C-alpha positions as CSV (number, residue, x, y, z in Angstrom):
1,M,-28.9,66.0,-59.5
2,N,-30.0,64.1,-56.5
3,T,-29.0,60.5,-57.0
4,K,-29.9,59.2,-53.6
5,K,-33.5,58.7,-54.6
6,E,-33.2,58.4,-58.3
7,K,-33.6,55.0,-59.9
8,T,-32.2,53.7,-63.1
9,T,-33.9,51.0,-65.1
10,V,-31.7,48.2,-66.2
11,L,-32.9,46.0,-69.0
12,F,-31.4,42.5,-69.4
13,V,-31.7,40.7,-72.7
14,N,-30.9,37.1,-73.6
15,K,-28.8,35.8,-76.4
16,N,-31.8,36.0,-78.8
17,A,-32.0,39.7,-78.1
18,Q,-35.2,39.2,-76.3
19,A,-35.9,41.6,-73.4
20,L,-36.3,40.1,-70.0
21,K,-38.0,41.7,-67.0
22,P,-36.6,45.1,-66.3
23,M,-35.1,45.8,-62.9
24,Q,-34.7,49.2,-61.2
25,V,-31.4,49.8,-59.5
26,S,-30.3,52.8,-57.4
27,S,-28.5,55.3,-59.6
28,K,-25.9,55.8,-56.8
29,L,-25.1,52.1,-56.9
30,L,-24.5,52.3,-60.7
31,L,-22.4,55.4,-60.4
32,N,-20.2,53.8,-57.6
33,W,-20.2,50.2,-58.9
34,K,-16.4,50.1,-59.0
35,K,-16.2,51.0,-55.3
36,Y,-18.8,48.3,-54.3
37,L,-17.1,45.7,-56.5
38,A,-13.8,46.5,-54.9
39,A,-15.3,46.1,-51.5
40,V,-16.9,42.8,-52.4
41,L,-13.7,41.6,-53.9
42,L,-11.8,42.7,-50.8
43,I,-14.2,40.8,-48.6
44,F,-14.0,37.8,-50.8
45,F,-10.3,37.6,-51.0
46,G,-10.1,38.4,-47.3
47,L,-12.2,35.4,-46.5
48,I,-10.1,33.2,-48.8
49,G,-7.0,34.5,-47.1
50,T,-8.5,33.8,-43.7
51,I,-9.5,30.3,-44.6
52,V,-6.0,29.6,-46.0
53,F,-4.4,31.1,-42.9
54,L,-6.6,29.1,-40.6
55,T,-6.0,25.9,-42.6
56,S,-2.3,26.5,-42.6
57,N,-2.4,27.4,-38.9
58,S,-4.4,24.3,-38.1
59,I,-1.9,22.1,-39.8
60,Q,0.9,23.9,-38.0
61,Q,-0.9,23.5,-34.7
62,N,-1.4,19.8,-35.4
63,K,2.3,19.5,-36.1
64,I,3.1,21.3,-32.8
65,R,0.6,19.1,-30.9
66,E,2.2,16.0,-32.4
67,A,5.7,17.2,-31.5
68,L,4.6,18.0,-28.0
69,A,2.9,14.7,-27.7
70,K,6.0,12.9,-28.8
71,R,8.1,15.0,-26.3
72,I,5.7,14.2,-23.5
73,Q,5.8,10.6,-24.4
74,S,9.6,10.7,-24.4
75,I,9.7,12.4,-21.0
76,H,7.2,9.9,-19.6
77,V,9.2,6.9,-20.9
78,S,12.4,8.4,-19.6
79,Y,10.9,9.0,-16.2
80,A,9.5,5.5,-16.1
81,Q,12.8,4.1,-17.0
82,V,14.6,6.2,-14.4
83,D,12.0,5.2,-11.8
84,T,12.2,1.5,-12.6
85,N,16.0,1.6,-12.8
86,T,16.2,3.4,-9.4
87,I,13.9,0.8,-7.8
88,R,15.9,-2.0,-9.4
89,E,19.1,-0.6,-7.9
90,K,17.5,-1.0,-4.5
91,F,15.8,-4.2,-5.3
92,T,18.7,-6.4,-4.1
93,T,19.0,-4.5,-0.8
94,I,15.3,-4.7,-0.1
95,D,15.2,-8.4,-0.9
96,K,18.1,-9.0,1.5
97,E,16.3,-7.2,4.3
98,L,13.0,-9.1,3.6
99,L,14.9,-12.4,3.4
100,T,16.5,-11.7,6.7
101,I,13.0,-11.2,8.2
102,N,11.7,-14.2,6.4
103,G,14.6,-16.3,7.7
104,Y,13.9,-15.1,11.3
105,L,10.3,-16.1,11.0
106,K,11.1,-19.4,9.3
107,A,13.5,-20.3,12.1
108,R,10.6,-20.0,14.4
109,G,8.3,-22.2,12.5
110,I,6.5,-19.5,10.4
111,K,6.3,-20.1,6.6
112,S,6.5,-16.8,4.8
113,N,8.5,-17.4,1.7
114,L,9.5,-14.4,-0.5
115,K,7.9,-15.1,-3.9
116,G,7.6,-12.7,-6.8
117,P,4.4,-11.8,-8.7
118,E,4.7,-14.8,-11.1
119,G,5.3,-17.2,-8.2
120,G,9.1,-17.3,-8.6
121,E,11.8,-15.6,-6.7
122,A,11.6,-11.9,-6.8
123,D,14.1,-10.6,-9.4
124,N,14.6,-8.2,-12.3
125,D,11.8,-9.9,-14.3
126,I,9.5,-7.5,-12.4
127,I,9.8,-4.6,-14.8
128,S,6.8,-2.5,-13.8
129,T,6.9,-0.1,-10.9
130,D,3.3,-1.0,-10.2
131,E,4.1,-4.7,-10.1
132,I,7.0,-4.0,-7.8
133,S,4.8,-1.8,-5.5
134,N,2.0,-4.4,-5.5
135,F,4.4,-7.2,-4.8
136,Y,6.0,-5.6,-1.8
137,E,2.8,-4.3,-0.5
138,G,1.3,-7.8,-0.5
139,Y,4.4,-9.4,0.9
140,L,4.7,-6.8,3.7
141,K,1.1,-7.3,4.6
142,K,1.7,-11.0,4.9
143,I,4.8,-10.3,7.1
144,I,2.9,-7.9,9.3
145,Y,0.1,-10.5,9.7
146,N,2.5,-13.2,10.6
147,I,4.3,-11.0,13.1
148,S,1.1,-9.8,14.7
149,Y,0.1,-13.3,15.6
150,T,3.5,-14.5,16.6
151,P,4.5,-14.2,20.3
152,L,7.6,-12.0,20.1
153,G,9.3,-10.3,23.0
154,Y,9.1,-10.3,26.8
155,P,5.7,-10.4,28.4
156,F,7.4,-8.7,31.3
157,P,10.8,-7.0,31.1
158,G,12.5,-8.9,33.9
159,T,15.4,-11.2,34.5
160,I,15.2,-14.9,33.4
161,T,15.9,-17.0,36.5
162,S,15.2,-20.4,35.0
163,T,15.5,-21.5,31.4
164,F,13.7,-24.0,29.2
165,G,14.8,-27.7,29.5
166,H,16.3,-29.8,32.3
167,R,16.9,-28.1,35.6
168,E,17.5,-28.9,39.3
169,N,14.4,-29.2,41.4
170,P,13.9,-25.7,42.8
171,F,12.1,-27.0,45.9
172,S,14.2,-29.9,47.2
173,G,17.4,-29.1,45.4
174,E,17.7,-32.8,44.5
175,G,17.1,-34.5,41.2
176,V,16.4,-33.1,37.8
177,E,13.1,-32.0,36.3
178,T,12.0,-30.7,32.9
179,H,11.1,-27.1,32.8
180,K,8.7,-26.4,29.9
181,G,9.1,-22.6,29.8
182,V,11.1,-19.8,31.3
183,D,10.7,-18.0,34.6
184,I,11.0,-14.2,34.6
185,R,11.5,-12.6,38.0
186,G,9.4,-9.5,38.8
187,A,7.9,-7.5,41.6
188,W,4.5,-8.6,42.9
189,G,1.7,-7.0,40.9
190,S,3.8,-6.0,37.9
191,P,1.9,-6.0,34.6
192,V,2.0,-9.0,32.3
193,K,1.3,-8.3,28.7
194,A,0.3,-10.3,25.6
195,M,3.0,-10.6,23.0
196,A,0.7,-11.3,20.1
197,K,-2.9,-11.0,18.9
198,G,-5.1,-13.8,19.9
199,E,-8.0,-15.1,22.0
200,V,-8.2,-16.2,25.6
201,E,-8.5,-20.0,25.6
202,F,-8.1,-20.5,29.4
203,A,-8.2,-18.1,32.4
204,G,-8.3,-19.5,35.9
205,L,-6.6,-21.9,38.4
206,R,-4.5,-24.6,36.7
207,G,-2.7,-26.9,39.1
208,G,0.9,-25.9,39.8
209,F,0.6,-22.9,37.6
210,G,-1.8,-21.3,40.0
211,N,-3.6,-18.4,38.3
212,C,-3.0,-19.1,34.7
213,I,-3.9,-17.7,31.3
214,I,-3.5,-19.5,27.9
215,L,-3.8,-17.4,24.8
216,K,-4.4,-19.0,21.3
217,H,-2.7,-17.1,18.5
218,G,-2.5,-17.7,14.7
219,N,0.0,-19.9,12.9
220,G,-0.5,-22.7,15.5
221,F,1.0,-20.7,18.4
222,E,-0.2,-20.6,22.0
223,T,1.3,-18.9,25.0
224,L,0.9,-19.7,28.7
225,Y,1.3,-17.3,31.7
226,G,1.5,-18.8,35.1
227,H,1.7,-17.9,38.8
228,L,-0.3,-14.7,38.3
229,S,-1.6,-12.7,41.3
230,K,-4.5,-11.4,39.2
231,I,-6.2,-12.3,35.9
232,L,-7.6,-9.4,33.9
233,V,-9.2,-11.3,30.9
234,N,-12.0,-13.8,30.3
235,V,-12.2,-16.9,28.1
236,G,-13.2,-16.0,24.5
237,E,-11.9,-12.4,24.8
238,K,-10.0,-11.1,21.8
239,I,-6.5,-9.8,22.8
240,D,-4.3,-7.3,21.1
241,I,-0.5,-7.0,21.1
242,G,0.8,-5.4,24.3
243,Q,-2.5,-5.6,26.1
244,Q,-2.2,-6.2,29.8
245,I,-3.7,-9.6,30.7
246,G,-2.7,-10.0,34.3
247,N,-0.2,-9.3,37.1
248,I,2.9,-11.1,38.4
249,G,2.4,-13.1,41.5
250,S,3.4,-16.4,43.2
251,T,0.3,-18.5,43.1
252,G,0.5,-22.3,42.6
253,R,3.9,-24.2,42.8
254,S,6.1,-21.2,43.2
255,T,9.1,-20.0,45.4
256,G,8.5,-16.3,44.9
257,P,7.0,-13.6,42.7
258,H,7.7,-14.4,39.0
259,L,6.1,-15.2,35.7
260,H,6.2,-18.7,34.2
261,Y,6.0,-18.2,30.5
262,E,5.5,-20.9,27.9
263,V,5.3,-20.9,24.1
264,H,3.6,-23.8,22.3
265,K,3.7,-24.5,18.5
266,N,1.1,-26.9,17.1
267,G,0.7,-28.4,20.6
268,E,4.4,-28.8,21.2
269,K,6.2,-26.9,24.0
270,I,9.2,-25.0,22.5
271,D,11.9,-22.7,24.0
272,P,10.4,-19.2,24.6
273,K,13.9,-17.8,24.5
274,N,13.9,-18.1,20.7
275,F,11.0,-15.5,20.7
276,L,12.2,-13.1,23.3
277,T,14.7,-11.3,21.1
278,L,15.6,-10.9,17.4
279,N,19.0,-12.7,17.9
């Protein structure tokens, strides 16, 4: 019997034994209903199992994620603590170095106090590496600014032949006069350089100084360069550290080629020797 195309009529009845609309079903389906039911049940329970597995797996993954997150957080905290502790160990040494520089600048009339982020002395109250970094970055910028506008070093690497203060009159050899700078001996035409950033306030002949340059710096500083053979800058010109501004000569009231160098602080003439070295 060919069951592939044969149909079987199935009649459904309700509880009152009343016949409902008949339905034709493939005879093959009826003959193999156990197989189809088994397949359906297999698929059904397979889906249930998959859902249970995925749900269980999801919970497990969440637990793993939470564990990993806690581990990562623990590592991060440990790293941060090590980093902070390492910096704190060096904190005192760094402070000492900065205080040494600060003391050097302060002794030369430059206010650059070492203050922490909260306005107090820098100490272990600074617990964040970012705070420490920002604090030192800001303070170092301030130091660099102060140093760049402070005349430090020799404008010409020569020998000092006359110091600041009272000295014997170099022309007559009699009497005492006040020398308001230092004289640095050098060969005629040797380069004279600016020792700090600034602006040319004066450039030209100035009495006994002969060819003279006056530079105005920040922090109330001015520097004067006298007896030059040549002037290489103009009034109003911006000057950088180490820039050549003139040449050594013997113009004005001079006994030979040298540079007369003065340092002024808030209009007062002070000993340039305090600014020539770090001693």
